[in-house]
C-alpha positions in Angstrom: 0.0 0.0 0.0 1.4 3.4 -1.0 1.4 6.6 1.0 -1.3 7.9 -1.3 -3.7 5.5 0.3 -5.7 2.6 -0.9 -9.3 2.8 -1.9 -11.3 -0.2 -0.6 -14.7 -1.0 -2.2 -17.0 -3.2 -0.2 -19.8 -5.6 -1.2 -22.3 -3.2 0.6 -21.5 -0.6 -2.1 -19.6 1.6 0.3 -16.0 2.7 -0.2 -13.3 4.0 2.2 -9.6 4.8 2.2 -6.8 3.1 4.1 -3.4 4.8 4.7 -0.7 2.3 5.8 1.8 4.8 7.1 -0.3 5.7 10.1 -2.9 2.8 9.8 -5.7 5.3 9.4 -9.1 4.9 7.8 -11.0 7.7 6.0 -14.5 8.1 4.4 -14.7 8.2 0.6 -15.8 11.5 -0.8 -17.7 10.7 -4.0 -17.6 14.3 -5.2 -13.8 14.5 -5.3 -13.1 10.8 -5.6 -10.6 11.2 -2.7 -10.7 10.7 1.0 -13.1 12.6 3.2 -13.5 12.7 7.0 -11.3 10.5 9.1 -12.9 7.4 10.6 -12.4 6.0 14.1 -10.6 2.7 14.4 -12.4 -0.3 15.9 -9.7 -0.8 18.6 -9.8 2.9 19.5 -13.6 3.2 20.2 -13.6 0.3 22.7 -10.9 1.7 24.9 -13.5 3.4 27.1 -14.4 -0.1 28.4 -11.0 -0.5 30.1 -11.9 2.0 32.8 -9.9 0.3 35.5 -6.3 1.3 35.2 -4.9 -1.4 37.5 -4.2 -3.9 34.8 -2.6 -1.3 32.5 -0.4 -0.1 35.4 0.6 -3.7 36.2 1.4 -4.3 32.6 3.6 -1.1 32.4 5.4 -2.0 35.6 6.1 -5.6 34.5 7.2 -4.4 31.0 9.6 -1.9 32.6 11.0 -4.7 34.8 11.7 -6.6 31.6 13.8 -3.7 30.3 15.7 -3.6 33.6 16.4 -7.3 33.5 17.6 -7.2 29.9 19.9 -4.3 30.7 21.2 -6.1 33.8 22.1 -9.1 31.7 24.0 -6.9 29.2 26.1 -5.3 32.1 29.5 -6.7 32.8 30.6 -6.8 36.4 29.4 -4.9 39.5 31.2 -1.7 38.5 28.8 -1.4 35.6 25.7 -1.6 37.7 25.9 2.0 39.1 22.8 2.8 37.2 20.8 0.6 39.6 21.4 3.1 42.5 18.3 5.2 42.0 15.2 5.5 39.8 16.4 8.5 37.7 19.6 6.6 36.8 17.7 3.5 35.9 15.4 5.5 33.6 18.3 7.4 31.9 20.1 4.1 31.3 17.0 2.4 29.9 16.4 5.4 27.6 20.0 5.3 26.5 19.8 1.6 25.5 16.2 1.7 24.1 14.8 -0.5 26.8 12.0 1.6 28.4 8.6 0.0 28.6 7.6 1.8 25.4 10.6 0.2 23.6 9.9 -3.2 25.0 6.2 -2.8 24.1 7.1 -1.8 20.5 9.3 -4.8 20.2 6.5 -7.1 21.3 4.1 -5.4 19.0 6.5 -6.1 16.1 6.7 -9.7 17.2 2.9 -9.8 17.2 2.7 -8.3 13.7 5.2 -10.8 12.3 3.3 -13.7 13.9 0.1 -12.3 12.3 1.6 -12.0 8.8 4.0 -14.9 8.7 2.0 -17.5 10.6 -1.7 -16.7 11.0 -2.2 -14.9 7.7 0.1 -17.3 5.8 -1.9 -20.3 6.9 -5.2 -18.6 6.3 -4.1 -17.9 2.7 -3.2 -21.5 2.1 0.4 -21.8 3.1 1.1 -25.3 4.5 3.2 -24.1 7.4 4.3 -20.8 8.8 7.4 -19.0 7.5 9.5 -20.2 10.5 12.8 -19.2 8.8 11.8 -15.5 8.8 10.8 -15.5 12.5 12.8 -14.8 15.7 13.0 -17.4 18.4 10.0 -16.0 20.4 8.0 -15.5 17.2 8.6 -19.2 16.2 7.0 -20.3 19.5 4.1 -18.0 18.9 3.8 -19.3 15.4 3.9 -22.9 16.8 0.7 -22.0 18.8 -0.9 -20.8 15.6 0.1 -23.9 13.7 -1.2 -26.1 16.5 -4.6 -24.4 16.3 -4.7 -24.9 12.6 -3.9 -28.6 12.9 -6.6 -29.1 15.5 -9.4 -27.1 13.8 -8.6 -27.0 10.0 -10.1 -23.5 9.4 -11.4 -22.5 6.0 -11.2 -18.7 5.4 -13.9 -16.5 3.7 -12.0 -13.3 4.5 -8.4 -12.7 5.7 -7.1 -9.3 6.8 -10.3 -7.8 5.5 -11.1 -4.1 6.0 -14.6 -3.7 7.3 -16.6 -0.5 7.8 -19.7 0.9 9.3 -20.6 4.3 7.7 -23.4 4.6 10.2 -21.0 4.5 13.2 -18.0 6.1 11.4 -15.8 3.1 12.5 -13.5 0.9 10.4 -11.0 -1.9 11.1 -9.3 -4.9 9.8 -10.4 -8.3 10.9 -7.9 -11.2 11.0 -10.1 -14.0 9.8 -13.7 -14.9 9.0 -14.7 -18.4 8.0 -15.5 -21.9 9.1 -13.9 -24.5 11.3 -13.8 -27.9 9.6 -12.7 -29.9 12.8 -13.3 -29.9 16.5 -10.6 -30.6 19.1 -11.0 -32.8 22.2 -11.0 -29.9 24.6 -14.6 -29.6 26.0 -14.2 -25.9 26.8 -12.7 -24.8 23.6 -14.7 -22.3 21.6 -14.7 -24.7 18.6 -17.4 -26.7 20.3 -20.0 -24.0 19.6 -18.5 -22.6 16.4 -21.2 -23.5 13.8 -21.2 -21.8 10.5 -19.3 -18.6 9.6 -17.5 -16.9 12.5 -14.7 -14.3 13.3 -11.3 -15.1 14.8 -8.8 -12.5 16.1 -5.3 -13.5 17.0 -3.8 -12.1 20.2 -0.1 -12.5 21.2 -0.3 -10.4 24.4 -1.0 -11.6 28.0 -4.1 -10.0 29.4 -7.2 -10.0 27.2 -9.2 -6.9 28.3 -12.9 -6.0 28.0 -12.0 -3.8 25.1 -10.5 -6.8 23.2 -13.7 -8.8 23.8 -15.8 -5.9 22.5 -13.6 -5.5 19.5 -13.8 -9.1 18.5 -17.3 -10.1 19.8 -19.1 -7.0 18.9 -17.1 -4.7 16.5 -15.9 -7.1 13.8 -19.2 -9.0 13.4 -21.2 -5.7 13.2 -18.8 -4.1 10.8 -18.5 -7.2 8.7 -22.2 -7.4 8.3 -22.6 -3.7 7.5 -19.8 -4.1 4.9 -21.9 -6.6 3.0 -20.1 -9.9 4.0 -23.1 -11.4 5.8 -23.8 -12.4 9.4 -21.3 -13.9 11.7 -22.6 -16.7 13.9 -19.8 -16.7 16.4 -16.7 -14.7 17.4 -13.6 -16.1 19.2 -10.1 -15.1 20.3 -7.1 -17.2 19.5 -4.4 -16.4 22.1 -1.0 -17.9 21.6 1.9 -18.0 24.1 5.6 -18.1 23.9 5.8 -21.7 25.1 4.1 -22.8 21.8 0.7 -23.4 23.2 -2.7 -21.7 22.5 -6.1 -21.1 23.9 -9.2 -20.6 21.8 -12.2 -19.0 23.6 -15.3 -17.1 22.9 -15.3 -13.3 22.7 -17.6 -12.3 25.6 -19.4 -9.3 23.9 -21.9 -8.5 21.2 -22.7 -5.7 18.7 -25.0 -3.9 21.1 -22.3 -3.5 23.7 -19.9 -2.4 20.9 -22.4 0.3 19.9 -22.7 1.4 23.5 -18.9 1.7 23.6 -18.9 3.8 20.4 -21.5 6.1 21.9 -19.4 6.5 25.1 -16.3 7.2 23.0 -18.2 9.9 21.0 -19.6 11.5 24.2 -16.1 11.6 25.8 -14.9 13.3 22.7 -17.6 15.9 22.8 -17.0 16.5 26.5 -13.2 16.9 26.0 -13.8 19.3 23.1 -16.3 21.5 25.2 -13.9 21.4 28.2 -11.0 22.5 26.0 -13.0 25.4 24.5 -14.0 26.5 28.0 -10.4 26.3 29.2 -9.3 28.5 26.3 -12.0 31.0 27.1 -11.0 31.2 30.7 -7.4 31.7 29.7 -8.3 34.5 27.4 -10.4 36.1 30.2 -7.6 35.9 32.7 -5.1 37.4 30.3 -7.5 40.2 29.5 -8.0 40.9 33.2 -4.3 40.9 33.7 -3.7 43.4 30.9 -6.4 45.7 32.3 -4.8 45.5 35.7 -1.4 46.3 34.3 -2.8 49.2 32.3 -4.6 50.7 35.4 -1.5 50.4 37.6 
């Protein structure tokens, strides 16, 4: 995809634009033949559901500890561990070596992207095995989990990496997989046991699966897929893979109605923030005017 954007035409008759450089979606303007107003991403509008910051804070703390551990292993001898003496020194050293929690997160995000493209997407598109040669050691283990799921369930794809869009809600996203499972595993609590007909699967390579992720997969993708003209989804499930080569396949515990509620809350929050920002600017102008009047009168 080029930086000029890709126009995507859907079976519903609607069109939209996707820009790969910032992963953004835009309405199609039929008058100009170009992009119009920017759309909200499906993963963005559900973030309002993760109202409890505890899990995010725990994740950030753990991820930061991973950076400290990596830097400690790279240090040679006690004389090189002076940076452990206080928090400011630790932070400076982590920034210097690109090991802050942001850096570690980005690296894991890249690993997740590679696992999506070279394992999940590759198998969904008909490749017999993941492209293990192009993967790092951790990515190979994540890909092993994907391959294990494939062997156990023999999925047959209708859409892979498909952009889906609701012009009504102003939301777009890209679903990993929609299709059927041709086999059931022997795990009685696996989501495959209830997966009849066409359904949606989303691959997750992270640890904690939040409420927003369930709403994204269980509500957002089925709704957007149907409004894009691809038909109804009978089920929605999350495939979570781990760096020991295992996987879990479980139902997404949400639905389109909850997703729409999340979109409404997201829009309401945006309106509130905009109004608060305008009021803040007005107060600032008023204070500055009052100050200038006071200075002139002195």
